[in-house]
C-alpha positions as CSV (number, residue, x, y, z in Angstrom):
1,M,-28.7,-20.8,-51.4
2,N,-26.3,-17.7,-50.1
3,A,-22.0,-18.7,-49.9
4,R,-22.0,-17.8,-46.2
5,F,-24.6,-20.4,-45.3
6,L,-22.3,-23.4,-47.8
7,I,-19.6,-22.2,-45.8
8,A,-21.5,-22.9,-42.8
9,L,-22.5,-25.9,-43.1
10,W,-19.3,-27.2,-44.8
11,A,-17.3,-26.0,-41.6
12,A,-19.9,-27.5,-39.3
13,G,-19.6,-30.8,-41.3
14,I,-15.3,-30.6,-40.3
15,L,-15.9,-30.1,-36.3
16,A,-18.9,-32.7,-36.2
17,Q,-15.9,-35.2,-38.1
18,T,-12.8,-33.9,-35.9
19,P,-13.6,-36.0,-32.5
20,P,-13.0,-34.6,-29.8
21,Q,-9.5,-34.5,-28.0
22,P,-8.8,-36.5,-24.6
23,V,-8.2,-34.5,-21.3
24,P,-5.0,-35.3,-19.5
25,S,-5.4,-37.0,-16.8
26,A,-3.1,-37.3,-14.1
27,G,-4.2,-40.0,-11.7
28,V,-5.0,-39.6,-8.4
29,I,-2.8,-37.4,-5.9
30,T,-1.7,-37.8,-3.0
31,L,-1.0,-34.6,-0.2
32,A,3.2,-35.6,-0.9
33,E,2.7,-35.5,-4.2
34,A,0.9,-32.3,-4.5
35,L,3.3,-31.1,-1.9
36,A,6.1,-31.7,-4.1
37,R,3.8,-30.5,-7.3
38,A,4.2,-27.6,-5.7
39,R,7.5,-26.4,-5.2
40,Q,7.7,-27.0,-9.3
41,Y,5.3,-25.1,-10.3
42,A,3.9,-22.2,-7.8
43,G,5.6,-19.0,-8.4
44,Q,6.2,-18.4,-4.9
45,A,9.4,-20.8,-5.5
46,Q,10.1,-20.0,-7.6
47,A,11.1,-16.9,-6.5
48,A,12.5,-18.6,-3.5
49,G,14.9,-19.6,-5.7
50,I,15.9,-16.9,-7.8
51,A,16.4,-15.0,-4.5
52,V,18.8,-18.2,-3.4
53,G,20.6,-17.4,-6.4
54,Q,20.9,-13.9,-6.2
55,A,22.7,-13.9,-3.0
56,A,25.0,-16.7,-4.1
57,E,26.6,-14.7,-7.1
58,D,26.3,-11.7,-3.9
59,R,28.7,-14.1,-2.3
60,A,30.9,-15.0,-5.4
61,Q,31.6,-10.9,-5.9
62,A,32.2,-10.6,-1.8
63,R,35.2,-13.7,-2.5
64,A,36.0,-12.2,-6.1
65,A,36.7,-8.8,-4.5
66,R,39.8,-10.1,-2.1
67,L,41.3,-11.1,-5.0
68,P,43.7,-8.8,-7.9
69,S,42.4,-7.4,-10.7
70,A,43.4,-7.0,-13.9
71,S,42.3,-4.6,-16.8
72,A,43.3,-3.0,-20.8
73,F,44.5,1.2,-20.0
74,N,44.0,2.6,-23.5
75,Q,44.5,6.1,-24.0
76,F,45.4,8.8,-26.5
77,I,46.5,12.0,-25.4
78,Y,46.4,14.7,-27.5
79,T,48.3,17.8,-26.4
80,Q,48.3,20.9,-28.8
81,G,51.4,21.5,-30.1
82,N,53.7,25.3,-29.8
83,T,56.8,24.3,-31.0
84,T,58.2,22.5,-28.7
85,P,58.4,18.7,-27.9
86,S,56.0,18.8,-24.9
87,G,53.6,20.8,-26.4
88,V,51.0,23.2,-24.7
89,F,50.4,21.0,-21.3
90,V,54.3,20.0,-20.4
91,A,52.5,17.3,-18.2
92,N,52.0,14.8,-20.8
93,D,55.1,15.3,-22.6
94,G,54.6,15.3,-25.7
95,V,51.9,16.6,-28.7
96,H,51.1,12.9,-28.9
97,V,50.7,10.2,-25.9
98,Y,49.9,6.9,-26.5
99,N,49.3,5.0,-23.1
100,E,48.7,0.8,-24.3
101,Q,48.9,-1.0,-20.4
102,L,48.2,-4.3,-19.1
103,V,46.9,-3.0,-14.8
104,V,47.6,-5.0,-12.0
105,H,45.6,-3.7,-8.8
106,Q,45.0,-5.3,-5.7
107,E,43.5,-3.6,-2.5
108,F,46.3,-5.3,-0.1
109,L,44.4,-5.6,2.8
110,S,41.1,-6.8,1.4
111,I,43.6,-10.0,2.5
112,I,42.9,-10.0,5.2
113,R,39.8,-9.0,6.0
114,S,36.9,-11.4,5.5
115,G,34.4,-9.4,7.1
116,E,32.0,-8.9,3.2
117,V,33.0,-12.6,2.5
118,R,31.1,-13.9,5.9
119,R,28.5,-11.4,5.2
120,A,27.6,-11.8,2.1
121,L,27.9,-15.9,3.2
122,A,25.5,-15.3,5.7
123,L,23.0,-14.1,3.4
124,E,22.9,-16.5,1.2
125,A,22.1,-18.4,4.2
126,V,19.8,-16.3,5.4
127,A,17.6,-16.2,1.6
128,R,18.0,-20.0,1.7
129,A,16.7,-20.5,5.0
130,R,13.4,-17.8,3.0
131,G,12.8,-20.3,0.1
132,D,11.8,-22.9,2.7
133,I,10.0,-20.1,4.9
134,A,8.4,-19.6,1.1
135,A,8.0,-23.7,1.1
136,R,6.7,-24.2,4.1
137,G,3.5,-21.1,3.2
138,L,3.0,-22.9,-0.2
139,N,2.7,-26.3,1.9
140,A,0.2,-24.9,4.1
141,T,-1.7,-23.5,1.6
142,V,-1.8,-27.0,-0.5
143,I,-3.4,-28.7,2.7
144,Q,-5.9,-27.0,2.9
145,D,-6.6,-26.5,-0.5
146,Y,-5.9,-30.7,-1.2
147,Y,-8.4,-32.0,2.3
148,A,-10.8,-29.3,0.7
149,I,-12.0,-31.7,-2.1
150,P,-12.7,-34.4,-0.3
151,A,-14.4,-33.2,2.1
152,A,-16.5,-31.2,-0.6
153,E,-16.6,-34.4,-2.8
154,R,-18.3,-36.3,1.0
155,K,-20.4,-33.5,1.3
156,L,-21.9,-33.8,-2.2
157,V,-22.7,-37.5,-1.4
158,Y,-24.5,-36.1,1.0
159,T,-26.8,-33.9,-0.7
160,N,-27.6,-36.5,-3.4
161,T,-28.8,-38.5,-0.3
162,S,-30.2,-35.7,1.1
163,L,-32.0,-35.3,-1.6
164,A,-33.2,-38.5,-2.5
165,E,-35.1,-38.4,1.2
166,A,-36.4,-35.8,-0.3
167,S,-38.2,-36.9,-3.1
168,E,-38.4,-40.8,-1.1
169,F,-40.8,-38.0,1.4
170,L,-42.7,-36.1,-1.3
171,D,-43.3,-39.6,-2.7
172,I,-45.2,-40.7,0.6
173,T,-47.0,-37.2,1.6
174,R,-48.2,-37.5,-2.1
175,K,-49.3,-41.5,-1.0
176,Q,-50.9,-40.1,2.4
177,E,-52.4,-37.3,-0.1
178,Q,-54.2,-39.5,-2.3
179,G,-55.6,-41.7,0.5
180,G,-57.0,-38.8,2.6
181,E,-54.2,-39.0,5.5
182,A,-52.8,-35.9,4.6
183,A,-53.5,-32.4,3.5
184,H,-51.5,-30.8,0.3
185,A,-50.3,-28.3,2.0
186,D,-48.1,-31.9,3.3
187,V,-46.9,-32.5,-0.6
188,V,-46.4,-28.6,-0.7
189,K,-44.1,-28.5,1.7
190,A,-42.1,-31.5,-0.1
191,Q,-42.1,-30.3,-3.0
192,V,-39.6,-27.3,-1.8
193,L,-37.7,-29.8,0.2
194,V,-37.2,-31.4,-3.3
195,R,-36.3,-27.8,-4.6
196,Q,-33.7,-26.9,-1.9
197,R,-31.7,-30.7,-2.0
198,E,-31.8,-29.7,-6.0
199,R,-30.7,-26.9,-5.2
200,D,-28.3,-27.8,-2.8
201,V,-26.7,-30.5,-5.1
202,S,-25.3,-28.0,-7.6
203,E,-24.0,-26.0,-4.6
204,A,-22.4,-28.9,-4.1
205,Q,-21.0,-29.5,-7.7
206,L,-20.0,-26.6,-7.8
207,A,-18.2,-26.1,-4.1
208,V,-16.3,-30.1,-5.6
209,D,-15.1,-28.3,-8.9
210,K,-13.8,-24.8,-6.9
211,A,-12.1,-27.6,-5.2
212,K,-10.2,-28.7,-8.0
213,I,-9.5,-25.7,-9.4
214,A,-7.9,-23.7,-6.9
215,L,-5.2,-27.0,-6.3
216,G,-4.7,-27.3,-10.1
217,V,-3.2,-23.2,-9.7
218,L,-0.7,-25.0,-7.7
219,I,0.2,-28.7,-8.4
220,F,-0.4,-28.3,-12.4
221,P,1.6,-26.0,-15.5
222,D,-2.5,-25.4,-16.9
223,L,-5.6,-25.9,-15.5
224,S,-6.0,-28.4,-18.4
225,T,-4.9,-31.5,-16.3
226,S,-8.0,-33.9,-15.0
227,Y,-7.2,-35.7,-11.3
228,E,-8.2,-37.3,-8.3
229,V,-7.1,-37.3,-4.6
230,V,-7.0,-39.8,-2.1
231,D,-9.9,-39.3,0.3
232,D,-7.9,-40.5,3.9
233,L,-10.4,-38.2,6.4
234,D,-11.2,-41.3,7.6
235,Q,-7.7,-42.7,8.3
236,A,-6.5,-42.8,12.1
237,A,-3.4,-40.6,13.0
238,I,-1.4,-40.1,16.5
239,V,-1.1,-36.7,17.4
240,P,2.9,-36.5,18.7
241,P,3.2,-35.4,22.6
242,L,3.5,-31.1,22.4
243,E,7.2,-30.8,24.0
244,E,8.4,-33.8,20.8
245,T,6.9,-31.3,17.9
246,R,7.8,-28.4,19.6
247,A,12.0,-29.5,19.5
248,K,11.8,-30.7,15.9
249,A,9.8,-27.9,15.3
250,S,12.8,-25.4,16.7
251,A,15.5,-27.3,15.1
252,T,14.4,-27.5,11.4
253,S,12.0,-24.0,11.2
254,P,12.7,-21.6,8.4
255,D,11.7,-19.1,10.4
256,I,14.6,-18.8,13.2
257,K,17.0,-20.3,11.0
258,A,16.3,-16.7,8.7
259,A,16.5,-14.7,12.0
260,Q,19.4,-16.8,13.3
261,F,22.0,-15.8,9.9
262,N,20.0,-12.3,10.0
263,V,22.1,-11.7,13.8
264,E,25.1,-13.3,12.1
265,S,24.6,-10.9,9.2
266,S,23.8,-8.0,11.4
267,G,27.7,-8.8,13.1
268,H,29.3,-9.0,10.3
269,D,28.1,-5.0,9.7
270,I,29.4,-4.1,12.2
271,N,33.2,-4.8,11.0
272,V,32.4,-4.0,7.7
273,A,31.8,-0.6,9.6
274,R,35.1,-0.1,11.7
275,Y,37.1,-1.2,8.9
276,G,36.7,2.5,8.0
277,Y,38.9,3.4,11.1
278,L,42.0,1.5,8.8
279,P,44.1,2.3,6.3
280,S,43.7,1.7,3.0
281,L,47.1,-0.6,0.7
282,G,46.9,-0.6,-2.7
283,L,49.2,-1.7,-4.9
284,D,49.1,-1.4,-8.9
285,F,51.7,-2.9,-11.8
286,F,51.3,-1.5,-15.3
287,Y,53.3,-3.2,-17.4
288,G,52.9,-1.7,-21.7
289,I,53.8,2.0,-23.5
290,D,53.5,5.2,-22.3
291,A,55.8,6.6,-25.3
292,N,55.1,9.6,-27.9
293,T,55.0,7.0,-30.4
294,F,53.1,3.4,-31.1
295,S,55.6,1.6,-30.6
296,A,57.6,-0.7,-28.1
297,H,60.7,0.8,-30.3
298,T,61.4,4.6,-30.9
299,L,64.6,5.7,-33.0
300,I,66.1,9.2,-31.7
301,H,68.4,11.4,-33.9
302,E,71.3,12.6,-32.1
303,P,72.6,16.0,-32.6
304,D,75.9,14.1,-33.4
305,G,74.1,12.5,-36.2
306,F,73.9,9.4,-33.7
307,L,70.8,6.6,-33.6
308,F,69.6,5.7,-30.2
309,N,67.1,3.2,-30.3
310,R,65.0,3.4,-27.3
311,N,63.1,0.7,-25.7
312,N,58.6,2.1,-25.3
313,L,57.8,-1.2,-23.6
314,G,58.1,-1.2,-19.8
315,Y,56.3,-1.9,-16.2
316,V,56.3,0.4,-13.8
317,A,54.4,-0.6,-10.2
318,Q,53.1,2.2,-7.0
319,A,51.6,1.6,-4.0
320,T,49.2,4.0,-2.0
321,L,48.7,4.4,1.2
322,N,45.3,5.9,3.0
323,I,45.2,6.8,6.0
324,P,41.3,8.1,7.4
325,I,41.8,11.2,9.7
326,W,38.6,13.0,9.6
327,N,34.8,12.5,8.1
328,W,32.7,14.1,10.5
329,G,31.9,11.0,12.3
330,T,30.4,9.5,9.2
331,T,32.0,5.5,10.4
332,R,31.2,6.2,14.1
333,S,27.1,6.1,12.5
334,K,28.1,3.5,10.1
335,V,29.1,1.3,13.4
336,K,26.0,3.0,15.6
337,Q,23.7,2.3,12.9
338,A,25.1,-1.8,12.0
339,E,25.0,-2.4,15.9
340,L,21.2,-0.9,16.0
341,R,20.5,-3.4,12.9
342,R,21.8,-5.8,15.2
343,E,19.8,-5.0,18.5
344,Q,17.5,-5.4,15.6
345,A,17.7,-8.8,14.1
346,Q,17.8,-10.1,18.2
347,L,14.6,-9.1,18.7
348,D,13.3,-11.3,15.4
349,L,15.2,-14.0,16.4
350,T,12.8,-14.0,19.9
351,L,10.0,-13.0,18.4
352,A,10.2,-15.9,16.0
353,Q,10.8,-18.3,18.8
354,R,7.9,-17.6,20.6
355,T,5.2,-17.0,17.7
356,L,6.9,-20.6,16.5
357,A,6.6,-22.3,20.4
358,G,2.7,-20.8,19.8
359,N,2.1,-21.9,16.9
360,V,3.0,-25.8,17.4
361,A,0.8,-24.8,20.6
362,G,-1.9,-24.1,19.0
363,Q,-2.0,-26.6,15.6
364,S,-1.5,-29.1,18.6
365,R,-4.5,-28.2,21.0
366,E,-6.7,-27.4,18.1
367,A,-5.8,-31.4,16.3
368,Q,-6.1,-32.7,19.8
369,T,-9.8,-31.1,20.6
370,A,-10.6,-31.7,16.1
371,Q,-9.7,-35.8,17.2
372,I,-11.7,-35.9,20.3
373,Q,-14.8,-34.3,19.2
374,I,-14.5,-37.2,15.4
375,A,-16.1,-40.1,17.6
376,S,-18.6,-37.0,19.0
377,L,-19.6,-36.2,15.5
378,R,-19.9,-40.0,14.5
379,D,-22.6,-40.2,16.7
380,S,-24.8,-37.7,16.1
381,E,-24.9,-38.6,12.8
382,Q,-25.7,-41.8,13.7
383,L,-28.4,-40.5,15.8
384,S,-29.5,-38.5,13.0
385,I,-30.1,-40.8,10.8
386,E,-32.4,-43.1,13.3
387,N,-33.9,-39.2,14.2
388,L,-35.1,-39.2,11.0
389,R,-36.2,-43.1,10.3
390,L,-38.4,-43.3,12.6
391,T,-40.2,-39.7,12.3
392,T,-40.5,-40.9,8.9
393,L,-42.3,-43.8,10.4
394,R,-44.4,-41.2,12.5
395,Y,-45.4,-39.3,9.7
396,R,-46.8,-42.4,8.1
397,A,-48.8,-43.5,10.8
398,G,-50.1,-40.4,11.0
399,E,-48.5,-39.8,14.9
400,A,-45.9,-37.0,13.0
401,T,-46.1,-33.8,10.9
402,A,-44.8,-32.8,7.6
403,F,-42.8,-30.3,9.9
404,E,-41.3,-32.8,12.3
405,V,-40.0,-34.5,9.8
406,V,-38.8,-32.3,7.1
407,D,-37.0,-30.8,10.7
408,A,-35.3,-34.1,10.7
409,Q,-34.0,-34.5,7.2
410,A,-32.1,-30.8,7.9
411,T,-30.7,-31.9,11.2
412,L,-29.3,-35.0,9.7
413,T,-27.9,-32.8,7.0
414,A,-25.9,-30.2,9.9
415,A,-24.7,-34.1,11.3
416,R,-23.6,-35.3,7.7
417,N,-21.7,-32.1,7.3
418,A,-20.7,-31.3,10.6
419,Y,-18.9,-35.0,10.1
420,I,-17.4,-33.8,7.7
421,D,-15.9,-30.6,8.6
422,G,-14.4,-32.6,11.8
423,L,-12.7,-34.6,9.2
424,S,-11.4,-32.1,7.8
425,R,-11.0,-30.4,10.7
426,F,-8.8,-32.7,12.3
427,K,-6.4,-33.1,9.4
428,I,-5.9,-30.2,7.7
429,A,-4.7,-29.7,11.9
430,F,-2.3,-32.7,12.5
431,A,-0.5,-32.4,8.8
432,T,-0.3,-28.6,9.4
433,L,1.6,-29.9,12.4
434,Q,3.5,-31.8,10.3
435,N,4.6,-29.3,8.4
436,L,5.3,-27.4,11.3
437,S,7.9,-29.9,12.6
438,G,9.8,-30.4,9.1
439,S,7.7,-33.2,7.9
440,F,7.0,-32.7,5.2
């Protein structure tokens, strides 16, 4: 027997003995849990958190820039000799020059200039608001994907019911044909209907699987987790008054907060740009060695034979005042540029307020309309069920055609799907309204 064949049989036996690994299950997920999981695993929320962290570091750097800085200055200078103590370059004061100093620097006027720090604080607030914007945008996506699952599952149930109804009609046509009460064309039409319903069941199952994958990508670290969602499409809810929702949305809107902090930040940009008109005062303190020998003390031989011990370790302080006189209008241009940015930020704030008001009004109207239509859609479904029952009875009695039965079944299928879509439409609109008002 071939060796490869034996190896294949051995591997197949090993695989057959290995029990299948269980698929981890998260149980039943509510909408609130799905939103929380999305904020934990979704890339949008993580990116927003990174942006907030970067803004916080900018704020820390702006505060640190106002404080004194210390550094260690280490330098060795070699100058070409020319038989003199200083060498060729007299400014170096020796052939060998060693600098080992602690340097403390402070921009004195930065203590009273707080524009940079306030701007960094405003930009950090903008980053946090943008993080909330990303979170609410993520919420909107999760809401859509969440309610797509129970809607698809209900449609799957109804599609199976439609398949059963089509199979029952096929059985009726066959019996009618055997009794000489129906033509073979009715049987063929019923068979075509059954095949169509079987395809509908397959498509409905695919829709359920795709809906779960779409939500699973957002709320789980991988796609190997099994889960179910709560079907609360029938749960009643009261749409709050428009003015109440609008007030909550305005108070909690991250879009408006981000726009407001942008206006504040642009105002600080103007102050920082105006600093270019002011002088700068720098204070520097040096402590260490600046000598021709690398030592704290140097023995100097005097011509009379006396040894002098010179101290090389010491300090020096200096103050530097820079007064701006002329820079070809650069500072004025920076101030004007900052003022234009503030005007743009104010326009963005106005647009954000108007957009929010429009979104709230639109979603409120959407929820109210969808809620009103639910009762009508439910009645249409019940009427379609009764219409199919009566049409089937008439067909049995020879008073209706197969086409009428097929049409009644198609009408019922459309009515069921419309009812499910109406329920889903209301839940999505209501949840979106809650998202806009900051309830999540």
